[in-house]
C-alpha positions in Angstrom: 44.6 -67.6 67.4 44.8 -65.2 64.4 48.3 -63.6 63.8 48.7 -60.2 62.0 51.4 -60.1 59.2 52.7 -57.5 57.0 52.3 -57.7 53.3 56.1 -57.6 53.1 56.3 -60.5 55.7 53.8 -62.5 53.5 56.0 -61.9 50.4 59.1 -63.3 52.3 57.4 -66.2 53.9 54.5 -67.3 51.9 55.5 -70.8 51.8 55.8 -71.1 55.6 52.4 -69.3 56.0 50.7 -71.5 53.5 51.9 -74.7 55.4 50.8 -73.3 58.6 47.3 -72.6 57.2 47.0 -76.1 55.5 48.6 -78.2 58.2 47.9 -76.4 61.5 44.6 -74.4 60.5 46.3 -71.1 61.6 44.8 -67.9 60.4 46.4 -64.7 59.3 45.5 -61.3 59.0 47.5 -59.4 56.4 48.1 -55.8 57.0 49.3 -53.1 54.9 50.6 -49.9 56.7 49.0 -51.3 60.0 45.5 -51.5 58.3 44.0 -54.9 57.9 43.8 -55.9 54.0 43.1 -59.6 53.7 43.0 -62.9 55.5 44.7 -66.2 54.8 42.5 -69.0 56.2 42.2 -72.7 55.3 39.6 -73.6 52.5 37.6 -75.6 55.1 37.3 -72.4 57.1 36.3 -70.4 54.1 33.7 -72.9 53.3 32.3 -72.8 56.6 32.1 -69.1 56.5 30.2 -69.3 53.2 27.7 -71.8 54.4 27.2 -69.7 57.5 26.5 -66.6 55.6 24.0 -68.3 53.1 22.2 -70.0 55.9 21.7 -66.7 57.9 20.8 -64.8 54.8 18.1 -67.3 54.0 16.6 -67.1 57.6 16.7 -63.5 57.4 14.7 -63.3 54.0 12.3 -66.0 55.5 11.7 -63.7 58.5 11.3 -60.8 56.4 8.6 -62.8 54.2 6.7 -63.8 57.3 6.7 -60.5 59.2 3.6 -58.3 58.5 4.7 -55.2 56.6 2.7 -52.3 55.7 2.7 -51.2 51.9 5.2 -48.4 52.7 7.7 -50.8 54.5 7.3 -53.2 51.7 8.3 -50.6 49.0 11.2 -49.7 51.2 12.3 -53.4 51.7 12.1 -53.7 47.8 14.4 -50.8 47.5 16.9 -52.1 50.1 16.7 -55.7 49.3 20.2 -55.9 47.9 21.5 -54.7 51.3 20.3 -57.6 53.6 24.0 -58.7 54.1 27.4 -56.8 54.4 29.4 -56.5 51.4 31.9 -59.2 52.5 29.1 -61.7 52.8 27.6 -61.1 49.3 30.5 -62.4 47.3 29.8 -66.0 49.1 26.0 -66.0 48.6 
């Protein structure tokens, strides 16, 4: 289960949080003023998310190449080709 912690709590307990992530695969959502800011996850989990994002992006691109598009739709696709994945996924591709 993902636990929510404030940025102040992270500053005070970073060693404990890192040990929990590394040894028990705990996950944390770090919040500032009650709003999610970042996540603290194990490296293995991050790599798994990257592989998942990459695989799904490649499948989406393959589907777009196989589907019949009119010339108008093709030009729209070219204009929007950088928008095939959410911003958070783009950094992992």
